C-alpha angles and dihedrals in degrees: 000000000000123000116265108195124182129307119196121220136185105213137184112247114202123211114175106297095346135069139191134195116249135183116243138169129223114210145140112278124227136189088276086070093052099114097047092041093051090048091060092040091055095046092053093042092053092057097038121125107213090214087070107017134018109190122209123243124268087256092054091051094048089049088061093044091051092060109284088110144338133283121197115196138190111216133195106194104312095334120097110218102174136026134183118193132199129185125209091204125021123249093240138032092238091083094051090051092060117111100242096159092250133123120238094258090050092052088060087063094056126105122201117228104213110183147306120227123191125190109244092242090063101044115122095049095099089243093152090061095038095051091044091053092053093042091054090052090051093050098042100098096046105038138048101187137040128202132191143157129227133182118244085227093059097075095165094056092040092054090046093052093047091048085057090060104265122138127205114239101169140022115201146130117288137161095038100322107327119131116247138173112231108218135187138190126197106214102190104018123081111247119199123192118189105227100175110113091004123178123234129197134183111260093238092057096088098166094053091050092047090051091053092048091050086061089060101261123132133210111248109162143022118231126197114221139169089260097047141281116326133197116229116216129201138171115271110227130188 
């Protein structure tokens, strides 16, 4: 895997009704960052709503940090304020059993985007998109496909992921009974989605979306409407 280095950022730091500009660095985290990384992981885990985000355990996170994946972090001084994690192999076999339309040798070239957590003081800096952009560049030489899951209730993260080029190919229960979109991105293979005469469904109408996906269509864009946010579906072509 290619070297990553350090990337310097000037970010907005929010405190109640005021904000300041602060200097931060984006870099790949190592085991030397364990204590600060776990501190952010635990803060975000403690406030997580499982309907929108199910954090992994401390052991899961350390497994990634020890080499089972990659963690990119944004750091202000010694404090880590944002982390994006990627696994090279999933924690459970349930993910590998999903029908992703890939052959076994292609599955070996898939990385699993876990999550991005941002300290509340640093939200509004587009760090989800920024860290994804750099992570994709880091993974490019070693992987051909990316996979992730997002809750239909987490519209901000869902829009962010789809803006990065992912499409939703399934909607089902994961993580002990919480609904999640399963999304994929093909890094080096041209993906074409036929958008003419597309169908769109409100995000909370799970059964209608599942029926459309069973017909082979994928969700490719979120649409705001007077009645709520809708998922647009088109036919995936090769």
